[in-house]
C-alpha positions as CSV (number, residue, x, y, z in Angstrom):
1,M,33.3,-16.8,-72.5
2,N,29.7,-17.4,-73.6
3,S,27.3,-14.3,-72.1
4,V,25.7,-16.4,-69.7
5,A,29.0,-17.3,-68.4
6,R,30.0,-13.4,-68.4
7,F,27.2,-12.3,-66.6
8,I,26.6,-14.7,-63.8
9,Y,31.0,-13.8,-63.0
10,A,29.3,-10.5,-63.5
11,L,27.0,-11.4,-60.4
12,A,30.1,-13.0,-58.3
13,F,32.1,-10.0,-58.2
14,V,29.4,-7.8,-57.4
15,V,27.8,-9.8,-54.8
16,L,30.7,-10.5,-53.3
17,S,32.0,-6.8,-53.4
18,G,29.3,-6.2,-51.1
19,V,30.6,-8.3,-48.4
20,L,33.7,-7.8,-48.9
21,F,33.4,-3.7,-48.7
22,G,30.4,-4.3,-46.6
23,C,28.0,-2.4,-49.1
24,D,25.3,-4.6,-48.2
25,K,23.0,-1.6,-45.9
26,A,19.6,-3.4,-46.2
27,T,20.4,-5.5,-43.1
28,E,22.6,-2.8,-40.8
29,P,20.4,0.4,-39.3
30,R,22.2,3.5,-40.3
31,I,21.3,5.0,-36.9
32,E,20.8,2.8,-33.7
33,E,17.2,2.1,-31.9
34,L,17.1,3.1,-28.2
35,A,16.3,0.3,-27.3
36,S,16.3,1.0,-23.0
37,F,17.7,3.8,-20.4
38,R,20.2,2.9,-17.3
39,V,19.6,4.4,-14.1
40,I,22.4,5.7,-11.6
41,A,21.6,6.4,-8.6
42,P,23.0,5.8,-4.7
43,A,21.7,2.6,-3.3
44,L,20.0,4.5,0.1
45,V,18.9,7.6,0.3
46,K,16.7,9.7,2.4
47,A,13.4,10.9,1.2
48,G,12.8,14.5,1.6
49,E,16.9,15.4,0.9
50,P,18.2,15.6,-2.8
51,F,20.4,13.1,-5.1
52,S,21.5,12.9,-7.7
53,V,20.4,10.2,-10.9
54,T,22.6,10.0,-14.0
55,I,20.4,9.1,-16.8
56,T,21.6,7.2,-19.5
57,A,20.2,6.2,-23.5
58,V,21.0,2.8,-24.1
59,G,21.0,1.5,-28.1
60,S,20.1,-1.0,-29.6
61,K,23.7,-2.5,-30.3
62,G,24.9,-1.9,-26.1
63,T,25.8,1.8,-26.5
64,A,25.4,3.9,-23.7
65,P,25.2,6.6,-24.6
66,S,22.9,6.6,-27.1
67,T,24.6,9.6,-28.4
68,E,21.6,9.9,-30.9
69,F,18.8,10.0,-28.2
70,S,18.1,13.3,-27.0
71,G,14.4,14.1,-25.5
72,D,12.7,13.8,-22.6
73,V,12.5,10.8,-20.3
74,I,9.5,10.5,-17.7
75,L,10.9,9.5,-14.4
76,S,8.3,6.9,-11.2
77,V,9.0,6.0,-8.2
78,T,7.3,2.8,-7.2
79,G,5.5,4.2,-4.1
80,G,5.1,8.0,-3.4
81,T,6.9,11.0,-5.8
82,V,9.9,12.1,-7.9
83,S,10.4,15.2,-8.3
84,P,11.0,16.3,-11.0
85,D,9.1,13.7,-13.2
86,T,10.9,15.0,-16.0
87,V,14.1,15.2,-17.4
88,S,15.7,16.3,-20.8
89,V,18.9,13.9,-22.3
90,A,20.4,15.5,-24.8
91,N,23.2,12.9,-26.9
92,G,22.3,9.9,-24.7
93,T,22.7,11.1,-21.9
94,S,21.6,14.1,-18.1
95,S,22.0,14.2,-15.0
96,I,20.0,15.5,-12.7
97,E,19.5,16.4,-8.6
98,V,15.9,14.4,-7.5
99,V,14.0,14.0,-4.8
100,F,11.2,11.9,-2.9
101,S,8.0,12.1,-1.2
102,G,5.6,10.2,0.2
103,G,5.7,6.6,0.6
104,S,7.9,4.7,2.9
105,G,10.3,1.0,2.7
106,L,12.5,0.2,-0.8
107,Q,11.1,2.4,-3.7
108,T,12.3,1.7,-7.4
109,L,13.2,4.4,-9.3
110,T,12.4,4.2,-13.2
111,A,12.7,5.7,-16.2
């Protein structure tokens, strides 16, 4: 086998090894990026009465909770206000009691 053939053989072995053993990390991020938040709350609540909300971080690969996320999340509502309006999320999830005030009719809570 000449030197060119040996080089091609060695190169093919390295490429094939990377495919078989998952060594190509250039295309796969090590840390899953945050894609969105999932908000779970009762469908109907009364203004001024506390209710439970669960915020879950969702990763770019669909992982929920995305345990790599920890930080503050700002809550908002389509009309009126929500209190508290900031939730501390640790390891991708948090549950908290919140209260709507002001506004009337159908409201949408977002994180």
